[in-house]
C-alpha positions as CSV (number, residue, x, y, z in Angstrom):
1,M,9.0,34.8,-34.1
2,R,5.7,35.5,-32.5
3,K,6.0,36.9,-29.0
4,Y,3.3,38.1,-26.6
5,L,4.1,40.7,-24.0
6,L,2.6,39.7,-20.7
7,L,3.3,42.8,-18.6
8,W,0.1,43.7,-16.7
9,L,-2.1,41.5,-18.8
10,L,-0.7,38.3,-17.3
11,S,-0.8,39.5,-13.7
12,A,-4.3,40.9,-14.2
13,L,-5.6,37.5,-15.4
14,L,-3.8,35.4,-12.8
15,V,-5.3,36.7,-9.6
16,I,-6.4,33.5,-7.9
17,P,-4.2,30.7,-6.5
18,L,-3.7,27.7,-8.8
19,N,-4.6,25.3,-6.0
20,A,-4.2,21.6,-6.4
21,A,-4.1,19.9,-3.0
22,E,-6.3,21.2,-0.2
23,I,-6.9,20.5,3.4
24,K,-10.5,20.6,4.5
25,D,-11.9,19.2,7.8
26,N,-8.7,17.4,8.6
27,T,-8.8,15.7,5.2
28,L,-6.3,16.0,2.4
29,Y,-7.8,16.5,-1.1
30,L,-5.9,15.9,-4.3
31,E,-6.0,16.5,-8.0
32,V,-5.1,13.3,-9.9
33,L,-4.4,13.5,-13.6
34,L,-6.8,11.7,-15.9
35,A,-6.0,13.2,-19.3
36,E,-4.2,16.1,-21.0
37,G,-4.0,17.3,-24.6
38,K,-4.7,20.1,-27.0
39,S,-8.3,18.8,-26.9
40,L,-10.1,16.3,-24.7
41,N,-12.9,13.9,-25.4
42,L,-15.4,12.8,-22.7
43,K,-18.3,10.4,-23.2
44,S,-21.0,8.6,-21.3
45,R,-20.0,5.1,-20.3
46,D,-23.5,3.7,-20.9
47,S,-26.2,4.4,-23.5
48,S,-27.6,7.4,-21.6
49,A,-26.3,11.0,-22.1
50,A,-23.7,12.2,-19.6
51,V,-25.0,15.1,-17.5
52,L,-22.2,17.5,-16.4
53,T,-22.6,20.4,-14.0
54,I,-19.9,23.0,-15.0
55,T,-18.8,25.9,-12.8
56,E,-16.3,28.6,-13.7
57,I,-14.1,28.7,-10.6
58,N,-13.3,32.3,-11.1
59,S,-16.9,33.5,-11.7
60,P,-20.5,32.6,-10.6
61,I,-21.3,31.0,-13.9
62,V,-22.8,27.5,-13.6
63,R,-24.4,25.5,-16.4
64,Q,-25.6,22.0,-16.8
65,I,-24.9,20.4,-20.2
66,E,-25.5,16.9,-21.4
67,G,-24.4,14.7,-24.3
68,K,-23.2,11.2,-25.1
69,Q,-19.9,12.5,-26.3
70,L,-18.3,15.9,-25.5
71,C,-15.2,17.5,-27.0
72,I,-13.3,20.2,-25.1
73,S,-11.0,22.5,-27.1
74,F,-9.3,25.9,-26.9
75,M,-10.8,29.0,-28.5
76,N,-8.5,31.5,-30.2
77,R,-5.5,29.3,-29.4
78,D,-3.3,31.3,-31.9
79,K,-3.6,34.3,-29.5
80,L,-2.8,32.5,-26.3
81,P,0.6,32.8,-24.5
82,F,1.3,29.2,-23.5
83,W,5.0,29.3,-22.6
84,G,7.1,31.8,-20.6
85,F,10.2,32.3,-18.5
86,L,9.9,31.8,-14.8
87,N,12.1,34.5,-13.1
88,C,11.8,33.3,-9.6
89,I,9.5,31.8,-7.0
90,E,8.9,33.7,-3.8
91,P,7.2,32.7,-0.5
92,I,4.0,34.5,0.2
93,G,1.6,34.6,3.2
94,L,-2.2,34.3,3.1
95,H,-2.5,38.1,3.6
96,A,-1.2,38.6,0.0
97,M,-3.6,36.1,-1.6
98,D,-5.9,38.9,-2.8
99,E,-3.1,40.8,-4.6
100,E,-2.6,40.4,-8.4
101,N,-0.1,37.6,-8.5
102,V,0.4,34.2,-10.0
103,I,0.1,32.0,-6.9
104,R,0.7,28.3,-6.5
105,Q,0.7,26.0,-3.6
106,T,3.4,23.5,-2.7
107,I,3.3,20.8,-0.1
108,V,5.9,20.6,2.7
109,W,6.5,18.5,5.8
110,E,7.5,20.6,8.8
111,D,7.6,19.7,12.6
112,G,6.0,16.3,12.0
113,K,3.1,17.7,10.0
114,L,2.1,18.1,6.3
115,R,1.1,21.6,5.4
116,L,0.5,23.7,2.3
117,K,2.7,26.6,1.5
118,N,1.8,29.5,-0.8
119,E,4.3,30.8,-3.3
120,R,4.3,33.7,-5.8
121,M,5.5,32.8,-9.4
122,V,7.2,35.7,-11.0
123,F,7.4,35.4,-14.8
124,E,9.4,37.5,-17.3
125,P,7.2,39.9,-19.3
126,I,7.3,37.9,-22.5
127,S,5.6,34.7,-23.7
128,F,5.3,32.4,-26.6
129,G,2.7,30.4,-28.5
130,N,4.7,27.2,-28.3
131,K,7.7,25.7,-26.5
132,D,9.9,25.7,-29.6
133,E,9.7,29.5,-29.9
134,A,10.6,29.8,-26.2
135,L,13.6,27.5,-26.7
136,L,14.8,29.4,-29.8
137,Y,14.5,32.7,-27.9
138,A,16.4,31.2,-24.9
139,S,19.3,30.1,-27.2
140,E,19.5,33.6,-28.8
141,T,19.5,35.5,-25.5
142,G,21.4,33.1,-23.2
143,I,18.4,32.6,-20.9
144,P,18.7,29.1,-19.2
145,T,16.2,26.7,-20.7
146,Q,15.4,25.5,-17.1
147,Q,13.4,28.8,-16.8
148,I,11.0,27.8,-19.6
149,R,7.7,26.9,-18.0
150,A,4.1,26.3,-19.1
151,I,2.1,29.4,-18.1
152,P,-0.9,28.5,-15.9
153,M,-3.7,30.2,-17.9
154,I,-6.6,31.7,-16.0
155,N,-9.6,32.9,-18.1
156,A,-8.5,31.0,-21.2
157,T,-11.7,30.3,-23.2
158,V,-12.7,26.7,-24.1
159,K,-15.5,25.3,-26.2
160,I,-17.4,22.3,-25.1
161,S,-19.2,20.7,-28.0
162,T,-21.9,18.1,-27.5
163,G,-22.4,17.6,-31.3
164,A,-25.8,19.4,-31.0
165,N,-24.7,22.5,-29.1
166,D,-21.5,24.4,-28.3
167,Y,-20.9,26.0,-24.9
168,Y,-18.2,28.5,-24.0
169,F,-16.4,28.7,-20.6
170,E,-13.4,30.4,-19.1
171,T,-10.9,28.1,-17.2
172,P,-10.4,26.8,-14.7
173,L,-13.6,24.8,-14.5
174,H,-15.1,22.6,-11.8
175,I,-17.0,19.7,-13.4
176,K,-19.3,17.3,-11.6
177,S,-20.9,14.1,-12.9
178,E,-23.0,11.7,-10.9
179,Q,-22.6,9.0,-13.5
180,D,-19.5,7.4,-14.9
181,I,-17.8,9.1,-17.8
182,Q,-14.9,7.8,-20.0
183,V,-12.0,10.1,-20.4
184,G,-9.5,10.3,-23.3
185,G,-10.3,6.9,-24.7
186,M,-9.6,5.0,-21.4
187,N,-12.1,2.1,-21.0
188,L,-12.7,3.2,-17.4
189,G,-15.5,5.1,-15.7
190,F,-14.9,8.0,-13.4
191,S,-17.5,10.0,-11.5
192,G,-17.5,12.7,-8.9
193,E,-15.6,16.0,-9.2
194,F,-13.2,17.1,-11.8
195,I,-11.1,20.2,-12.5
196,L,-10.2,21.4,-16.0
197,K,-7.2,23.8,-16.4
198,A,-5.2,25.3,-19.2
199,M,-1.5,24.6,-18.7
200,G,0.8,25.5,-21.4
201,E,-0.5,24.3,-24.7
202,N,-2.6,21.6,-23.1
203,L,-5.9,21.2,-21.4
204,V,-5.5,19.2,-18.2
205,L,-8.4,17.2,-16.7
206,T,-7.9,16.0,-13.1
207,Q,-10.2,14.2,-10.7
208,Y,-10.6,16.0,-7.4
209,L,-10.9,13.6,-4.5
210,S,-9.9,12.8,-0.9
211,L,-6.7,11.0,-0.2
212,E,-8.7,8.1,1.1
213,D,-10.7,7.8,-2.1
214,Y,-7.5,8.0,-4.0
215,V,-6.0,5.1,-2.0
216,G,-9.3,3.2,-2.7
217,G,-8.6,3.5,-6.4
218,V,-4.9,2.5,-6.2
219,I,-4.5,-0.6,-4.0
220,Q,-6.5,-3.1,-6.2
221,N,-4.3,-2.1,-9.2
222,E,-1.1,-2.6,-7.2
223,I,-1.7,-5.8,-5.2
224,G,-4.9,-7.2,-6.7
225,S,-8.6,-6.9,-5.7
226,N,-8.7,-10.5,-4.3
227,A,-5.8,-10.2,-2.0
228,P,-6.2,-11.3,1.6
229,M,-7.5,-8.5,3.9
230,E,-4.3,-8.0,5.8
231,A,-2.4,-7.7,2.5
232,L,-4.9,-5.0,1.3
233,K,-4.5,-3.1,4.6
234,T,-0.7,-3.3,4.2
235,Q,-0.9,-2.0,0.7
236,A,-3.3,0.7,1.7
237,V,-0.9,2.1,4.3
238,A,2.0,1.8,2.0
239,A,0.1,3.5,-0.9
240,R,-1.1,6.3,1.3
241,T,2.4,6.9,2.7
242,H,4.0,6.7,-0.8
243,A,1.4,9.2,-2.1
244,I,2.4,11.7,0.6
245,K,6.1,11.2,-0.1
246,L,5.4,11.8,-3.8
247,L,3.4,15.0,-3.0
248,L,6.4,16.4,-1.1
249,Y,8.5,16.1,-4.2
250,N,6.0,18.5,-5.9
251,R,7.1,17.0,-9.2
252,H,3.8,17.6,-10.9
253,T,3.1,21.1,-9.4
254,P,4.3,22.8,-12.6
255,D,2.0,20.5,-14.6
256,G,-1.1,21.7,-12.7
257,Y,-1.9,18.6,-10.7
258,D,-0.7,16.6,-7.7
259,L,-0.2,13.1,-8.9
260,C,-0.3,11.3,-12.2
261,N,-2.4,8.1,-12.7
262,G,0.4,5.8,-13.9
263,T,3.4,3.9,-12.6
264,H,5.5,7.2,-12.4
265,C,3.3,7.9,-9.3
266,Q,0.9,5.0,-8.5
267,V,-1.6,3.3,-10.8
268,Y,-5.0,4.9,-10.3
269,K,-8.1,3.7,-12.1
270,G,-10.9,5.1,-10.0
271,Q,-13.4,2.5,-8.8
272,H,-12.3,-0.1,-11.4
273,L,-12.0,-3.5,-9.6
274,S,-13.1,-2.0,-6.3
275,N,-15.0,-4.3,-3.9
276,A,-16.2,-4.4,-0.3
277,N,-12.9,-5.8,1.0
278,I,-11.0,-2.9,-0.6
279,R,-13.3,-0.3,1.0
280,T,-12.9,-2.1,4.4
281,A,-9.1,-2.1,4.1
282,V,-9.1,1.7,3.3
283,S,-11.6,2.6,6.1
284,E,-10.0,0.5,8.8
285,T,-6.6,2.0,8.1
286,A,-7.9,5.5,7.4
287,G,-5.3,8.2,7.8
288,E,-2.5,5.8,8.7
289,V,0.9,6.6,7.3
290,L,4.4,5.5,8.1
291,T,6.9,7.9,9.7
292,M,10.5,7.6,10.8
293,D,11.7,9.9,13.5
294,G,8.8,12.3,12.9
295,V,9.3,12.4,9.1
296,I,7.2,10.8,6.5
297,A,8.8,7.5,5.5
298,D,9.7,6.6,1.9
299,A,7.3,3.6,1.5
300,T,8.3,2.6,-1.9
301,Y,7.3,-0.9,-3.0
302,H,7.7,-3.4,-5.9
303,S,6.1,-6.6,-7.2
304,S,8.6,-9.3,-6.1
305,C,12.1,-9.2,-4.6
306,G,13.0,-12.7,-5.5
307,G,14.3,-13.6,-2.0
308,K,15.8,-10.5,-0.5
309,T,14.9,-6.8,-0.8
310,D,17.6,-4.3,-1.7
311,S,18.8,-1.0,-0.2
312,S,17.6,2.2,-1.7
313,S,21.2,3.5,-1.9
314,N,22.3,0.5,-4.0
315,I,19.5,0.8,-6.4
316,W,19.1,4.6,-6.7
317,K,22.5,5.8,-5.3
318,G,20.9,8.2,-2.8
319,K,21.5,8.7,0.9
320,P,21.1,5.4,2.8
321,L,17.8,5.2,4.6
322,A,17.6,3.1,7.8
323,H,14.2,1.6,6.9
324,L,15.3,0.8,3.3
325,M,18.5,-1.2,3.8
326,G,17.1,-4.5,2.6
327,V,15.6,-7.5,4.4
328,T,15.3,-11.2,3.8
329,C,11.9,-12.0,2.4
330,I,12.2,-15.8,1.8
331,S,13.9,-17.5,4.8
332,D,15.8,-20.1,2.7
333,A,17.8,-17.2,1.1
334,E,19.0,-16.0,4.5
335,S,22.3,-17.9,4.5
336,L,23.3,-16.8,1.0
337,D,25.2,-13.6,0.1
338,L,23.3,-12.6,-3.1
339,S,25.7,-9.8,-3.8
340,T,28.3,-12.4,-4.8
341,E,28.2,-14.3,-8.1
342,S,28.3,-17.7,-6.4
343,G,25.6,-16.8,-3.9
344,A,23.4,-15.2,-6.6
345,K,23.7,-18.2,-9.0
346,A,23.1,-20.7,-6.1
347,W,19.8,-19.0,-5.3
348,L,18.8,-18.4,-8.9
349,N,19.2,-22.2,-9.5
350,T,17.0,-22.9,-6.5
351,K,13.5,-23.8,-7.7
352,L,10.8,-22.0,-5.7
353,S,7.2,-22.9,-5.6
354,D,4.1,-21.7,-3.7
355,P,0.9,-23.6,-4.3
356,D,-1.2,-20.8,-2.8
357,A,0.3,-18.1,-5.1
358,S,-1.6,-16.7,-8.0
359,S,-0.2,-17.0,-11.6
360,W,1.4,-13.6,-11.6
361,E,3.1,-14.3,-8.2
362,R,4.4,-17.6,-9.5
363,A,5.7,-16.0,-12.6
364,S,8.1,-13.9,-10.6
365,L,9.5,-16.7,-8.5
366,N,11.5,-18.3,-11.4
367,W,11.8,-16.9,-14.9
368,S,13.9,-17.3,-18.0
369,R,14.3,-15.0,-21.0
370,Q,16.2,-14.9,-24.2
371,I,17.5,-12.0,-26.4
372,S,19.5,-12.1,-29.5
373,R,23.0,-10.7,-29.3
374,S,22.2,-8.4,-32.2
375,K,19.1,-7.0,-30.5
376,L,21.0,-6.3,-27.3
377,A,23.7,-4.6,-29.3
378,N,21.1,-2.5,-31.0
379,N,19.5,-1.5,-27.7
380,L,22.9,-0.3,-26.5
381,G,23.8,1.5,-29.7
382,L,26.6,-1.0,-30.5
383,K,27.5,-2.8,-33.7
384,S,28.6,-5.9,-32.0
385,I,29.1,-7.5,-28.6
386,S,32.0,-9.7,-27.6
387,K,31.8,-9.7,-23.8
388,I,29.4,-9.1,-20.9
389,E,30.8,-8.6,-17.3
390,V,28.8,-8.3,-14.1
391,L,30.8,-5.8,-12.0
392,K,28.5,-5.4,-9.0
393,R,25.3,-6.8,-7.5
394,G,23.1,-5.4,-4.7
395,N,21.9,-7.1,-1.5
396,S,19.0,-8.7,-3.5
397,G,21.3,-10.0,-6.2
398,R,20.2,-7.4,-8.7
399,I,22.9,-6.4,-11.0
400,I,23.6,-2.7,-10.4
401,L,26.8,-2.3,-12.5
402,M,27.5,-4.1,-15.8
403,K,30.1,-3.6,-18.6
404,I,29.3,-4.7,-22.1
405,S,32.1,-4.7,-24.7
406,G,32.0,-4.8,-28.4
407,N,33.0,-2.3,-31.1
408,K,33.1,0.0,-28.0
409,T,32.4,-0.4,-24.3
410,V,29.1,0.5,-22.6
411,T,28.7,0.6,-18.8
412,L,25.2,0.3,-17.3
413,D,25.2,1.6,-13.8
414,N,21.7,0.9,-12.5
415,E,19.2,-1.9,-12.5
416,Y,16.6,0.0,-14.6
417,K,19.0,0.6,-17.5
418,I,20.0,-3.1,-17.3
419,R,16.4,-4.3,-17.4
420,Q,15.7,-2.1,-20.4
421,A,18.8,-3.1,-22.3
422,F,17.9,-6.8,-22.0
423,G,14.4,-6.2,-23.4
424,N,12.5,-5.0,-20.3
425,V,13.1,-8.2,-18.3
426,P,11.3,-8.4,-15.0
427,S,14.3,-7.6,-12.8
428,S,18.1,-7.3,-13.0
429,F,18.4,-10.3,-10.7
430,F,19.6,-12.8,-13.3
431,Y,22.7,-14.5,-14.7
432,I,23.6,-15.4,-18.2
433,T,23.2,-19.2,-18.8
434,S,24.4,-19.1,-22.5
435,F,26.2,-16.5,-24.6
436,G,26.0,-17.1,-28.3
437,S,23.9,-15.6,-31.1
438,T,21.1,-15.9,-28.6
439,I,21.7,-14.8,-25.0
440,S,19.8,-16.8,-22.4
441,L,19.0,-15.5,-18.9
442,K,17.7,-17.2,-15.7
443,G,16.2,-14.8,-13.1
444,K,14.0,-14.2,-10.1
445,G,11.9,-11.3,-8.9
446,S,10.1,-8.4,-10.6
447,G,10.7,-4.7,-10.1
448,H,13.4,-2.6,-8.5
449,G,13.5,-4.6,-5.3
450,V,13.4,-1.8,-2.8
451,G,11.0,-1.6,0.1
452,M,7.9,-3.7,0.4
453,C,7.7,-6.9,-1.7
454,Q,4.0,-7.4,-2.7
455,V,4.5,-11.1,-3.3
456,G,6.0,-11.4,0.2
457,V,3.1,-9.4,1.7
458,L,0.6,-11.8,0.1
459,R,2.6,-14.8,1.4
460,L,2.7,-13.4,5.0
461,A,-1.0,-12.4,4.9
462,R,-1.9,-16.0,4.0
463,T,-0.1,-17.3,7.1
464,G,-2.1,-15.0,9.4
465,E,0.4,-12.1,9.8
466,Q,-1.3,-8.8,10.6
467,Y,-0.6,-5.6,8.6
468,P,1.4,-3.7,11.3
469,Q,3.8,-6.6,11.6
470,I,4.1,-6.9,7.8
471,L,4.9,-3.2,7.5
472,E,7.5,-3.5,10.3
473,K,9.2,-6.3,8.4
474,Y,9.6,-4.4,5.2
475,Y,10.1,-0.9,6.7
476,P,11.9,-1.7,10.0
477,G,11.9,1.1,12.5
478,T,8.9,3.0,11.1
479,T,5.9,4.0,13.1
480,I,2.2,4.0,12.0
481,S,1.1,7.6,12.5
482,R,-2.4,9.2,12.3
483,D,-1.9,12.8,13.4
484,W,0.1,14.3,10.6
485,I,-2.1,17.0,8.9
486,E,-1.6,20.6,10.0
487,Q,-4.9,22.5,10.0
């Protein structure tokens, strides 16, 4: 087994903070993941060569390179310590930032403000070239596998090849491009500022941008670029608030960035589908987030509730949240108790229509799906299925507990598992209309059903509702706040 002693070498290399989020001039700046891998490909989005200005963050070296296609890869990767054991994380003040330490920043919410906190990462003096070696060593020595972490490499050398020339730099790098470049095969263009880091065995490329620019790259992908203005403003505040809440979890801090660009966080595609209305919605709600009793609210959202939204505690089994207890979205469903089988079936058999809705909105109002019994059995690891029982529904009618019997019994205890088991159906708000060799379903809604319903937002915006009232409907008791960044 190949091991690399870190000792003083590691601490000598890692002498600057591995910053991701920053606060400058009362503005929050983020690093959003664009691509990661053992090598990365960038190319110009048009026929001209891409011109990149590259700066080594830990040195004064600046170079400008150009090419229609660029490949970035590690040098001497067989000699790099990619994985190690994190011993502990200690708080650290700004006065210690110049010491030889591995420093990272986490994001916290204290006294009604968001602020950045510095922490010292203390690694064991041993490292490995790949994760499998680290796992094997952990099993042999009894070290908990939770301590295995990707080592944030400073001064790892990378080669950027244009095809005609090769250039060598030490990470991390600041990259700037005035023109759109395509990253990692995505048919999207990104311009502005980027950061390249070495994290574990991967190179990580992020876009460095303000929170407002991030929101401007999210809302059109979440609610549509042609949505009414008040719907765009509603989505802007929800997306901004949701981004802050996700940042506070610090889920991607060990990965070297703040937010990913997919549904795990929010769908970010840069300026793809951006237009004047989106820019207006962002600027006219700039800095607005939702708070509850001085704490950032959980402004989760989904595509379509199907009639009523659900409580976060039903869907995710967490602590009940006063602003996420569930509301009635379509007034005709108010009198029905969708948590009962009779109420759920009555509403599912009610045909809904909205002539002003787009095709994707209408698709969530009423839907039907089929899955073969053998396919469902295979999805659950069963040989056969003889019985399906709905044991519990949430406020929205979504099934949150189901028992499926066959050669053995499987219990599905959340809506996501149920959706996946039945072939990734739009929601778990359905009932079984026939149970034979083919299982037929009738359903409504799309997504988990908690928080803001985007189809409901669009419907309210078309009737003239303003965004503060729409937000109050779906997040009752919350307040729109603007002063929440600690300088």
